[in-house]
C-alpha positions in Angstrom: 89.7 143.1 142.2 87.1 144.6 139.8 90.2 146.9 138.5 92.0 144.1 137.9 89.5 141.8 136.0 88.9 145.1 133.9 92.7 145.1 133.1 92.5 141.7 132.4 89.6 141.8 129.7 91.6 145.0 128.1 94.7 143.1 127.8 93.1 139.9 126.7 91.0 141.7 124.0 94.1 144.3 122.9 96.8 141.7 122.8 94.7 140.0 120.0 94.4 142.7 117.5 97.9 143.0 116.2 96.6 141.4 113.0 94.0 144.0 112.6 96.1 146.8 113.3 98.7 145.6 110.8 96.8 143.8 108.1 93.4 145.0 108.4 90.0 143.2 109.0 91.2 139.9 107.1 90.5 136.0 107.8 93.6 133.9 108.4 95.0 130.8 107.4 93.1 127.7 105.8 90.1 126.2 107.8 88.7 129.7 108.8 88.1 130.6 104.9 85.8 127.3 105.3 84.0 128.7 108.3 83.6 132.1 107.1 81.8 130.7 103.7 79.8 128.5 105.7 78.4 131.4 108.0 78.0 133.4 104.7 75.7 130.6 103.5 74.1 130.4 106.9 73.2 134.0 107.0 72.2 134.4 103.3 70.0 131.2 103.3 68.8 130.1 106.9 69.0 127.2 109.3 66.9 124.5 107.3 69.1 125.3 104.0 72.3 125.2 106.0 71.6 121.5 107.4 70.6 120.3 103.7 73.4 122.1 102.1 75.1 119.9 99.7 78.3 121.8 98.3 78.9 120.8 94.7 81.8 123.5 94.7 84.1 121.4 96.8 85.4 117.9 96.8 84.6 117.7 93.0 83.0 115.6 91.5 81.7 114.1 94.6 80.7 117.3 96.6 80.2 117.2 100.3 77.0 117.4 102.5 78.1 120.5 104.6 75.0 120.5 106.6 75.7 116.9 108.1 79.6 117.2 108.2 80.1 120.1 110.1 80.4 121.3 113.8 78.0 124.3 113.5 78.6 126.1 116.8 80.9 128.8 115.2 78.6 129.6 112.4 75.4 129.9 114.7 77.2 132.0 116.9 78.5 134.5 114.8 75.4 134.6 112.8 73.6 135.5 115.8 76.2 138.2 116.7 75.7 139.5 113.1 72.0 139.7 113.6 72.4 141.4 117.2 75.0 144.0 115.9 72.4 144.6 113.2 69.8 145.5 115.6 71.9 147.6 117.4 73.0 149.6 114.4 76.7 148.8 114.8 77.3 148.7 111.1 79.6 145.9 111.2 79.9 143.2 108.2 79.6 139.6 108.6 83.4 139.6 107.9 84.0 141.8 110.5 82.1 139.8 113.0 84.1 136.9 112.0 87.3 138.7 112.5 86.6 139.7 115.9 85.0 136.8 117.2 88.4 135.0 118.3 89.1 138.2 120.4 85.6 138.4 121.7 85.6 135.2 122.9 89.4 135.2 124.1 88.2 137.6 126.8 85.1 135.4 127.8 87.1 132.4 128.3 89.6 134.7 130.8 86.6 135.4 132.7 85.6 131.7 133.0 89.3 130.9 133.9 88.8 133.2 136.5 85.6 131.6 137.7 86.9 128.0 137.3 89.8 129.1 139.7 88.0 130.7 142.0 86.2 127.2 142.6 89.2 125.1 142.4 91.5 127.3 145.1 88.6 129.4 147.0 91.0 132.3 146.7 90.1 135.5 144.5 93.6 136.5 144.5 94.4 133.2 142.6 91.7 133.5 140.4 92.6 137.1 139.0 96.2 135.7 138.7 94.9 132.8 136.7 92.8 135.1 134.5 95.5 137.8 134.1 97.9 134.8 132.7 95.0 133.1 130.6 94.6 136.8 128.9 98.1 137.0 127.6 99.6 133.0 127.5 101.0 132.4 124.0 99.3 128.9 124.1 95.7 130.4 124.0 97.0 133.3 121.9 97.7 130.7 118.9 94.1 129.8 118.5 92.1 133.0 119.8 93.9 136.1 117.7 91.6 138.1 115.5 91.3 137.0 112.2 92.0 133.5 113.5 88.1 132.5 112.6 88.6 128.8 113.7 86.3 126.4 115.7 88.7 126.2 118.8 88.4 130.3 119.1 84.9 129.5 120.8 85.5 125.7 121.6 88.0 126.7 124.6 85.4 129.1 126.2 82.7 126.3 125.8 85.4 123.8 127.5 86.2 126.1 130.6 82.5 127.0 130.9 81.6 123.4 131.0 84.4 122.6 133.4 83.4 125.5 135.7 79.8 124.5 135.8 80.8 120.8 136.5 83.0 121.7 139.4 80.5 124.1 140.7 77.9 121.3 140.6 80.2 119.3 143.3 80.6 122.1 145.6 78.3 120.5 147.9 76.0 117.6 147.7 73.1 119.9 147.2 74.9 121.5 144.5 73.8 119.1 141.8 71.0 121.2 140.0 74.2 123.2 138.4 74.6 119.7 136.3 71.6 121.4 134.1 74.1 124.1 133.2 76.9 121.5 132.9 74.7 119.7 130.4 74.0 122.6 128.3 77.3 124.0 128.4 78.7 120.8 127.1 75.9 120.7 124.4 77.4 123.9 123.1 81.2 122.4 123.3 80.0 119.5 121.3 78.5 122.0 118.5 81.6 124.2 118.6 84.4 121.4 118.0 85.2 117.5 117.5 87.4 118.0 120.9 84.0 117.7 122.7 85.3 114.0 123.2 88.2 115.4 125.4 85.5 117.2 127.3 83.3 114.1 127.9 86.3 111.9 129.2 87.8 114.1 131.1 84.6 115.1 133.3 84.0 111.3 133.0 87.6 110.5 134.6 87.0 113.1 137.2 83.9 111.4 138.1 85.6 107.9 138.3 88.1 109.3 140.7 85.7 110.8 142.9 83.7 107.7 142.7 86.6 105.9 143.9 87.1 108.2 146.9 83.6 108.4 147.8 83.4 104.4 147.7 82.2 104.1 151.4 80.8 107.7 151.4 77.9 109.4 150.5 78.2 110.2 146.6 74.5 111.3 146.2 75.5 114.8 144.9 78.2 113.3 142.5 75.5 110.7 141.3 72.9 113.3 140.4 75.3 115.7 138.9 77.3 113.4 136.5 73.7 111.7 135.9 72.3 115.1 134.5 75.5 116.1 132.8 75.6 112.7 130.8 72.0 111.9 130.1 71.1 115.6 128.9 74.5 116.4 127.3 74.4 112.9 125.5 70.6 113.6 124.2 71.8 116.9 123.2 74.7 116.1 121.3 73.2 113.1 119.4 70.9 115.8 117.7 73.7 117.1 115.7 74.0 115.5 112.5 77.8 115.2 112.5 77.7 113.6 115.9 74.8 111.1 115.5 75.1 108.0 117.6 78.9 108.2 117.8 78.6 108.8 121.9 76.7 105.6 122.4 79.1 103.6 119.6 82.5 105.2 119.2 85.1 103.2 121.5 86.6 106.7 122.7 83.3 107.8 124.1 82.4 104.5 125.8 84.2 105.2 129.1 82.1 108.0 130.4 79.0 105.8 129.7 81.0 103.1 132.0 81.4 105.7 134.8 77.8 106.6 134.4 76.6 103.0 135.1 79.2 102.5 137.6 77.7 105.3 139.5 74.1 103.8 139.3 75.7 100.7 140.7 77.4 102.6 143.5 74.3 104.2 144.4 72.3 101.3 144.6 75.0 99.5 146.8 74.8 102.8 149.1 71.3 102.5 149.1 71.6 98.7 150.1 73.9 99.3 152.8 71.6 101.3 154.9 69.0 98.7 154.8 70.9 95.5 155.7 73.5 94.0 158.1 77.0 94.2 156.9 77.2 90.4 156.0 73.9 90.3 153.6 75.4 93.7 152.0 78.7 91.8 151.2 77.1 89.0 149.8 74.6 91.5 147.8 77.8 93.7 146.6 79.5 90.4 145.4 76.5 88.9 143.4 75.6 92.5 142.0 79.4 93.3 140.6 79.7 89.7 139.1 76.3 90.1 137.6 77.2 93.3 136.0 80.6 92.4 134.9 79.0 89.4 133.2 76.3 91.4 131.6 79.2 94.0 130.4 81.5 91.4 129.2 78.6 89.9 127.2 77.1 93.0 125.6 80.7 94.2 124.7 81.5 90.9 122.8 78.1 91.2 121.0 78.7 94.9 120.2 82.3 93.9 118.9 80.9 90.9 117.0 78.1 92.4 115.1 80.1 95.4 114.3 78.2 97.9 116.4 81.5 99.4 117.8 83.8 101.5 115.6 87.6 101.3 115.6 89.4 104.2 117.6 90.0 106.9 115.0 93.8 107.4 113.4 93.9 111.2 115.5 93.1 109.5 118.8 95.3 106.7 118.0 98.1 109.5 117.4 97.8 110.5 121.1 98.9 107.2 122.3 101.6 106.1 119.5 104.5 107.6 118.0 103.9 110.4 115.4 104.3 109.5 111.9 103.2 105.9 112.9 99.3 106.3 113.1 99.0 104.2 110.1 97.3 107.0 108.1 99.5 108.9 105.8 96.8 111.7 105.7 97.1 112.3 109.3 100.9 112.1 109.6 101.4 114.6 106.5 99.8 117.5 109.0 102.3 119.5 110.7 100.2 120.1 113.8 99.9 116.5 114.9 103.7 116.2 115.3 104.7 115.6 119.0 105.7 118.8 121.0 109.4 119.4 121.4 110.4 119.9 125.1 111.8 123.5 124.3 108.3 124.7 122.8 106.8 124.5 126.2 108.8 127.5 127.5 108.0 129.2 124.3 104.4 129.0 124.9 104.0 128.8 128.5 106.9 131.0 129.7 107.5 131.1 133.5 104.3 129.0 134.0 106.6 125.8 133.2 107.8 126.0 136.8 105.1 128.0 138.7 102.6 125.2 137.4 104.1 122.7 139.1 104.1 124.7 142.4 100.2 125.0 142.0 99.8 121.3 141.4 101.6 120.4 144.7 99.4 123.1 146.5 96.2 121.5 144.9 97.1 118.3 146.6 96.7 119.6 150.1 93.1 119.6 151.6 91.6 118.0 148.7 87.9 118.9 147.4 86.1 117.8 144.3 87.2 121.0 142.4 90.9 120.6 143.6 90.8 116.9 142.3 89.5 118.0 139.1 92.3 120.6 138.9 94.7 117.8 139.1 93.4 115.5 136.9 92.9 118.3 134.3 96.5 119.4 134.4 97.8 115.8 134.4 95.7 114.6 131.3 96.4 118.0 129.2 100.1 117.7 129.9 100.0 114.2 128.6 98.1 115.0 125.6 99.8 118.4 124.9 103.2 116.4 125.0 101.8 114.1 122.0 100.5 116.4 119.4 101.9 120.2 119.1 98.2 121.8 118.4 97.0 120.3 121.9 99.1 122.9 123.8 96.0 124.8 123.7 94.4 122.4 126.0 97.0 123.0 128.4 96.8 126.8 128.6 93.7 126.8 131.0 95.1 124.3 133.6 98.8 125.7 133.3 97.3 129.5 134.1 95.0 128.1 137.3 98.0 126.1 138.7 100.5 129.3 138.1 98.0 131.6 139.2 97.5 129.5 142.6 101.3 129.5 143.1 101.6 132.9 142.3 98.9 134.3 144.7 100.3 132.3 147.4 103.6 133.2 147.3 103.0 136.8 146.9 100.3 136.5 149.9 102.8 134.7 152.1 105.8 137.3 151.1 103.8 140.3 151.7 102.5 138.7 155.2 106.0 138.1 156.2 107.1 141.8 155.1 104.2 143.1 157.4 105.9 141.4 160.4 103.0 138.8 160.5 102.7 135.2 159.9 104.0 133.4 162.8 102.5 129.8 163.1 100.7 128.7 166.0 102.4 126.0 168.3 99.2 124.3 169.1 98.1 121.3 167.7 94.8 120.1 167.0 92.7 118.7 169.7 93.4 114.8 170.0 90.9 112.5 168.2 88.6 110.7 170.8 89.2 107.3 171.5 87.4 104.9 168.9 84.4 103.0 170.3 84.2 99.4 169.9 82.1 98.5 166.8 79.0 96.6 166.9 80.4 93.9 165.1 83.4 93.5 167.7 81.3 93.4 170.5 79.0 90.7 169.0 82.0 88.5 169.0 81.8 85.8 171.6 84.0 85.2 174.5 87.7 84.9 173.9 88.0 86.1 170.4 86.2 89.2 171.5 88.7 90.1 174.0 91.6 89.2 171.7 90.2 91.8 168.9 89.8 94.2 171.7 93.4 93.8 172.9 94.6 94.0 169.4 92.7 97.3 168.7 93.9 98.8 172.3 97.7 97.6 171.2 97.5 99.3 167.8 95.7 102.7 169.2 98.8 103.0 171.8 101.5 102.5 168.8 99.3 105.0 166.7 99.1 107.4 169.8 103.1 107.0 170.5 103.8 107.8 166.8 101.4 110.6 166.6 103.2 112.4 169.9 106.7 112.0 168.3 105.4 113.7 164.8 103.7 116.3 166.9 106.9 117.1 168.9 108.7 117.2 165.6 105.9 119.6 163.9 106.0 121.9 167.1 109.8 122.0 166.9 109.7 122.9 163.1 107.4 125.7 163.8 109.1 127.3 166.4 112.2 127.4 164.4 110.4 129.0 161.8 108.9 131.5 163.9 112.3 132.4 165.4 113.9 133.3 162.3 111.8 136.5 161.4 114.6 138.3 159.5 115.2 135.2 157.6 111.7 135.0 156.6 111.4 138.6 155.4 114.9 138.0 153.4 113.2 135.3 151.5 110.0 137.1 151.1 112.1 139.9 149.4 113.7 137.7 147.3 110.7 136.0 146.3 109.0 139.3 145.4 111.8 140.1 143.3 111.6 137.0 141.5 108.0 137.1 140.8 108.1 140.7 139.3 111.0 140.0 137.3 109.3 136.8 135.6 106.1 138.7 135.3 107.7 141.6 133.5 109.8 139.0 131.1 106.3 136.9 130.8 104.3 140.1 129.8 107.1 141.1 127.2 107.7 137.8 126.0 103.7 137.3 125.8 103.4 140.5 123.6 106.2 139.9 121.4 105.0 136.3 120.5 101.4 137.7 119.9 102.9 139.9 117.1 104.1 136.8 115.3 101.1 134.6 116.1 99.1 137.4 114.5 100.3 137.2 111.4 98.1 135.8 108.8 99.8 133.1 106.5 97.7 134.6 103.6 99.6 137.9 103.9 103.4 138.1 104.7 105.6 140.8 105.6 108.9 141.3 103.6 111.6 143.9 102.9 113.2 145.1 99.7 116.6 144.9 98.5 117.0 148.6 100.2 115.4 147.4 103.5 112.0 148.9 103.2 109.3 146.8 104.6 106.6 145.5 102.3 103.4 143.4 102.4 103.5 140.0 99.9 100.1 139.3 98.9 100.9 136.4 96.4 98.3 134.1 97.7 95.2 136.7 97.6 96.5 137.9 94.3 96.5 134.7 92.6 93.0 133.7 94.2 92.0 137.0 92.7 93.1 136.3 89.5 91.1 132.9 89.4 87.9 135.1 90.6 88.3 137.7 87.9 90.1 136.1 84.6 88.5 132.3 85.0 85.0 131.2 83.9 82.5 131.0 86.8 82.3 126.9 86.5 85.9 126.7 86.1 87.4 124.0 88.3 90.8 124.0 90.0 93.1 121.3 91.1 95.5 121.9 93.9 97.0 120.1 97.1 94.0 120.0 99.5 95.5 122.5 101.9 94.7 125.3 99.3 91.2 124.1 98.7 89.1 126.3 101.2 90.9 129.6 100.4 90.3 129.1 96.4 86.5 128.4 97.5 86.3 131.3 99.7 88.3 134.0 98.1 88.2 133.0 94.3 84.7 131.3 94.6 85.9 128.5 92.1 85.2 124.7 92.5 88.0 122.7 94.1 88.9 119.1 93.9 89.7 118.8 97.9 89.9 120.6 101.1 91.0 120.5 104.9 87.9 118.5 105.5 89.9 115.6 104.4 87.0 113.0 104.8 87.6 110.9 102.1 91.1 109.5 102.1 90.7 107.6 98.4 89.7 110.9 96.5 93.0 112.7 98.1 94.7 109.6 97.1 93.9 110.0 93.4 94.7 113.6 93.9 98.1 112.6 95.1 98.5 110.3 92.5 98.2 112.8 89.6 100.3 115.0 91.4 103.4 112.6 91.9 103.1 110.8 88.5 105.1 111.6 85.2 103.6 114.8 83.2 102.0 112.8 80.4 100.6 110.2 82.8 99.0 112.9 85.3 97.4 114.8 82.3 95.4 111.7 81.6 93.9 112.0 85.2 93.7 115.9 85.7 92.1 116.4 82.0 89.2 114.7 83.5 88.9 116.7 86.7 89.9 120.0 86.4 90.3 123.6 83.9 93.3 124.8 85.8 96.0 123.3 88.2 97.5 125.8 91.1 100.8 125.3 92.8 102.6 127.0 95.6 106.0 127.8 94.4 107.2 129.7 97.6 110.7 128.4 97.2 111.2 130.9 94.4 110.2 133.9 96.8 112.4 132.7 99.6 110.1 130.2 101.3 110.8 126.4 101.5 107.5 125.2 102.7 105.9 124.8 99.1 104.4 122.1 97.2 107.7 120.4 96.6 108.3 120.0 100.4 105.0 118.9 100.8 105.0 116.2 97.9 106.7 113.4 99.6 103.4 113.3 101.5 101.3 113.3 98.2 103.3 110.3 97.3 102.8 108.2 100.7 99.1 109.3 100.6 98.7 108.0 96.9 100.5 105.0 97.7 98.4 103.9 100.4 95.4 103.7 98.0 97.3 102.9 94.6 99.9 100.5 94.8 101.8 101.7 91.5 102.8 104.9 93.3 106.3 103.8 94.9 106.6 106.5 97.8 109.9 105.0 98.8 111.2 106.0 95.1 109.8 109.8 95.7 112.3 112.0 97.6 114.8 114.5 97.5 118.4 114.2 98.6 120.3 116.1 101.3 121.9 118.0 98.8 118.6 119.2 97.3 118.8 116.8 94.3 115.3 115.3 93.2 115.0 111.4 92.8 114.0 110.4 89.3 110.5 110.0 90.2 110.2 113.5 91.7 112.1 114.8 88.7 109.6 113.5 86.1 106.4 114.5 88.3 103.9 116.9 87.4 104.1 118.8 90.8 108.0 119.4 90.4 107.7 120.4 86.9 104.5 122.9 87.5 106.5 124.5 90.4 110.0 124.8 88.5 108.8 125.2 84.9 110.7 128.1 83.3 112.2 129.2 86.6 114.9 126.3 86.5 116.7 126.1 83.3 117.2 122.2 84.3 113.4 121.6 84.1 112.6 120.7 80.3 109.4 122.3 78.8 108.2 119.0 77.6 104.2 118.8 77.6 104.1 122.6 78.3 102.9 125.2 75.7 105.4 128.0 76.5 104.5 130.2 73.2 100.9 131.3 73.4 101.0 132.5 69.4 101.6 128.9 68.8 98.8 126.7 67.9 97.6 124.2 70.8 99.1 120.6 69.6 98.4 117.2 70.8 101.9 117.4 72.8 100.8 120.3 74.8 99.2 119.2 78.1 99.5 122.4 80.2 99.9 126.2 79.4 101.1 128.6 82.1 98.5 131.1 82.7 99.6 133.2 85.7 102.5 133.4 88.0 102.5 136.0 90.8 104.5 138.7 91.3 107.3 137.0 93.6 106.7 133.7 91.9 105.1 132.2 95.2 102.0 130.9 93.3 101.7 129.7 89.9 98.5 128.6 87.6 98.2 126.5 84.8 95.4 125.8 82.3 95.0 122.3 81.5 94.9 121.6 77.8 92.7 119.3 76.1 90.4 119.1 78.7 87.7 116.5 78.5 84.3 118.0 78.0 82.6 114.7 78.0 83.8 114.3 81.4 82.9 117.8 82.5 79.3 117.1 81.3 79.0 113.8 82.9 80.0 115.5 86.3 77.6 118.6 85.9 74.7 116.3 86.3 74.6 116.2 90.2 75.9 112.6 90.3 77.8 113.0 93.5 74.7 114.2 95.6 72.6 111.5 93.7 75.1 108.9 94.8 75.4 110.1 98.3 71.6 110.6 98.9 70.8 107.2 97.4 73.4 105.4 99.4 75.4 104.2 96.4 79.2 104.1 96.0 80.4 107.8 95.5 82.6 106.4 92.7 79.6 106.5 90.4 80.0 110.3 90.6 83.6 110.1 88.6 83.3 110.3 84.8 83.4 107.0 82.9 86.9 107.6 81.8 88.4 107.6 85.2 86.9 104.3 85.9 90.0 102.2 84.7 92.1 104.2 87.1 89.8 103.9 90.0 89.6 100.3 89.7 93.1 100.2 90.5 92.6 101.4 94.1 92.7 99.6 97.3 90.4 101.3 99.5 91.8 102.6 102.8 89.6 102.0 105.7 89.0 104.8 108.4 86.7 105.8 111.0 86.6 109.3 109.5 85.1 108.2 106.0 81.5 109.0 107.7 80.1 109.7 104.3 81.1 107.2 102.2 78.1 105.2 102.4 78.0 101.8 101.0 81.2 102.7 98.8 83.1 99.7 100.1 
């Protein structure tokens, strides 16, 4: 078993290193670049400066208070590892630490999956099987490959650790002190990822289920374990600036508070039942429940009336309604938020798709608190994973646990049969002693007591007759099973063959998929016309050009997707990025990009010195800014009514609508590469003096035409000087509308906007 755990850890680590082996120690994707930049700031400036950091190189001209809008667990974990590695003299750079963190925590996650499975099943073999599956399952690999330096890379570990300590705290009534570890694990989870809401609610749902199962039984252990978790965990969570009082105000976090209050109520009722007769207890229960319900409804009504409770966020709404219909076009524009197609389950889970349901059924027998948790965990995560493709990550652990239980039990049964053992005992359990008349029945006077006793006797007789028939049937079934030893051994061989075949196929599938999941989107693999493999490095090439060929105070306008990479690699100021905290600001960006060239220039010249666009269709990839532009129009139109998103489209045969053809984004992507796109507004000859009609000038196009950078002509120096006076920080600090940070020349355009209300606008203090 120890050898198997070592193999599990080795497999979990090595399968996550394909990117390092093929591309070097490179940070992947978009969000990881922000995380790296934030970690670098923490290491260079310390904890206090980190939480006070107001970043004026992002979300220009507003800026962003990083320290109060970030889940800092990833940064503090990596900074600690960096300092430890320095003390040990390992010679690892901060970049190296950030690259390897996902792989390291991927291994630790597998260890806690082993422990959680052991707690749920009580079988070491099931635990080993689950850990081995979790080590390589693609749904976990997708967020834990080396270089994928994102919050989920440590959050999954924190989640499984919290769940393990929670189930461990319920093993026996005396296990409740483990609730302290549950609480501290949960606090780390809160610091790591906004998905802590899922952890809080899942524990709350499980506690509610157990509360219902233990309504007439002793629930002291559950009461103490959950109280420790909720009180300490919530107190720790609200210490984080990004969370604040959300656990006490957000609708999606009030359910666990209700479970906490329900447990206190249940404990009071159980205490009262031991100290009063049944009649008085029923009266007390009715009075207490009615009083509690009345007070609860009154408090909720008051909280809703005064605006204490916030609305359910659009991302959470997206889990319960159809994708693209959350009401927020910004949320709907993210590909990861689309629903999961059924065929994707086999891609991400392979044979666990049909092994996990078997494990689910096994967990339904001989229920324990841990098994009930496993059942709830699997059901809830399956539902959420079907609603949002990025949430298949949540299903990785419960699917591995259920499949591991099924796999181990199946193999154990098969090996037992092949050894010539495994016959079932024909002896039934000893009969249950007859029920003694209760005190309440004996207390009945005369005829009514006799009638009640006769009724109970008749019921026992009928139950005994049914029990005898059931016992006879079970005995015959067991006898038939025992008599067919050869058939059992044939079935055992077939089962082992089926298991081996699927395990080999699963391993091959996972390793093949690990290679594709490890490909960093910032570097691509391609082939020359002669078939020789090459690395396509256009994206970093463009960012390096910005870093080396533009002034340090240059402002770069691009769609929000690329903001993190421009900040992290080019070290230049950006207009927006993947934090997407201010919908109206992104709408202004969208309006500029989908407006006609001349109209767009009247906005862009006050905000940026350069414009960067992805034109990957000219390099053979269609997912560029033209493909994203309908979302730009929808987001712009959600705030500016003159942006008509319905008129912005491309026909099935690839022809743009009039609005798209005239838009800035279409012209920037296709200028000079598509002969049908006019050069109006562009300075094509650098030897010609800049004229009034020249609005943009091509500054740089990468080797494979995948990224294009344009210089903005006639930049407003007055607006640039206005924005350089830290007005965004001043407005945020003083609680004034953030629109004060925009230059006066844009105020007439901003006056046309219609604010898009959403819960996520937590920094727009007083800007309504």
